[in-house]
C-alpha positions in Angstrom: 109.7 47.5 86.0 108.3 44.8 88.1 106.7 41.7 86.4 103.9 41.0 88.8 100.8 39.3 87.4 97.8 41.6 86.9 94.3 40.3 87.1 93.0 42.8 84.6 94.9 42.2 81.4 93.3 44.9 79.3 93.6 47.9 81.6 97.0 49.4 82.3 96.5 51.5 85.4 100.0 51.8 86.9 99.2 55.0 88.8 95.7 54.2 89.6 94.0 56.2 86.9 91.5 54.7 84.4 92.4 54.6 80.8 89.8 57.2 79.8 91.2 59.8 82.2 94.7 59.1 80.9 93.5 59.6 77.4 91.8 62.9 78.4 95.0 64.1 80.1 97.1 63.2 77.1 94.7 64.9 74.7 94.7 68.0 77.0 98.5 68.0 77.1 98.7 67.8 73.3 96.2 70.7 72.9 98.1 72.8 75.4 101.4 72.1 73.7 99.9 72.9 70.3 98.5 76.2 71.5 101.8 77.1 73.1 103.7 76.2 69.9 101.4 78.3 67.7 101.6 81.2 70.2 105.4 81.1 70.2 105.4 81.0 66.3 103.0 84.0 66.2 105.2 85.9 68.7 108.3 85.2 66.7 106.6 86.4 63.5 105.7 89.6 65.2 109.4 90.3 66.0 
């Protein structure tokens, strides 16, 4: 963690991605994790 002053206070782009893209990636990751979780539960119930 480096404490260097940022000119844009509202946007947190540490890896150069805009906030909207980060939110889209996070939402996609949550959906994928949920689908995998439900798929695993369905597979276990078939056993």
